[in-house]
C-alpha positions in Angstrom: -107.6 137.0 59.6 -109.6 134.8 61.9 -106.6 133.4 63.8 -105.7 135.3 66.9 -102.6 134.0 68.7 -102.7 133.8 72.5 -100.2 135.1 75.1 -96.8 135.5 73.6 -97.4 133.6 70.3 -97.0 135.0 66.8 -98.5 133.9 63.5 -96.1 134.0 60.6 -96.5 133.6 56.9 -93.3 131.9 55.7 -91.5 133.3 52.7 -91.6 131.2 49.6 -88.8 128.6 49.2 -86.3 129.7 46.7 -86.4 127.9 43.3 -82.9 126.8 42.4 -81.8 124.6 39.6 -78.5 122.8 39.3 -77.4 122.7 35.6 -81.0 122.2 34.4 -82.0 119.8 37.2 -85.2 120.8 38.9 -85.1 120.3 42.7 -88.4 118.7 44.0 -90.4 120.4 46.7 -89.4 117.8 49.3 -85.7 118.7 48.8 -86.0 122.5 48.9 -84.5 124.3 51.9 -87.2 125.6 54.3 -87.3 129.4 54.4 -86.1 130.9 57.6 -87.9 134.2 57.3 -91.4 135.4 57.0 -93.9 138.1 57.6 -95.8 138.5 60.9 -99.5 138.2 60.3 -100.9 138.4 63.9 -99.5 138.6 67.4 -100.9 137.8 70.8 -101.3 140.2 73.7 -98.2 139.1 75.5 -97.9 138.0 79.1 -97.2 139.9 82.3 -93.6 138.8 82.1 -93.1 139.3 78.3 -94.1 142.4 76.4 -94.7 141.9 72.6 -92.0 143.5 70.6 -93.0 142.3 67.1 -96.1 143.6 65.3 -98.1 142.7 62.3 -96.3 143.3 59.0 -92.7 142.9 60.5 -90.3 140.7 58.5 -88.6 138.3 60.8 -86.0 135.6 60.9 -86.6 132.4 62.9 -84.9 129.2 63.7 -84.9 126.2 61.3 -87.2 124.0 63.6 -89.1 126.8 65.3 -92.9 126.9 65.4 -95.8 124.6 64.5 -97.0 124.5 60.9 -100.7 125.0 60.4 -102.9 125.4 57.3 -105.8 127.8 57.1 -107.9 128.5 54.0 -105.3 126.7 51.9 -102.4 128.9 53.1 -99.5 127.6 55.3 -98.5 129.5 58.4 -96.3 129.0 61.4 -97.3 129.7 64.9 -94.5 130.2 67.4 -93.5 131.9 70.6 -92.0 135.4 70.3 -88.8 134.0 71.9 -88.3 131.7 68.9 -87.9 134.7 66.6 -84.2 135.6 66.1 -84.5 139.0 64.6 -86.7 141.6 62.9 -85.4 142.6 59.4 
């Protein structure tokens, strides 16, 4: 991975959106619920005030509107502050 988050930021690979059908009706991508969990890919070094608790490979839960979406090598990622992560699964 060529992306290295700075300070207290974390790079997350979101889990795939669940495919649900309603009685044979296929839900389009735009109407799918955004996943609220993902895998930590990379973490920053932290700051003098905040020690990094999460590490690469952790499964985490985060808020619905947390982070900034980025695309790298055709893959979608989220980059957010460690404080935006709600829990480690």
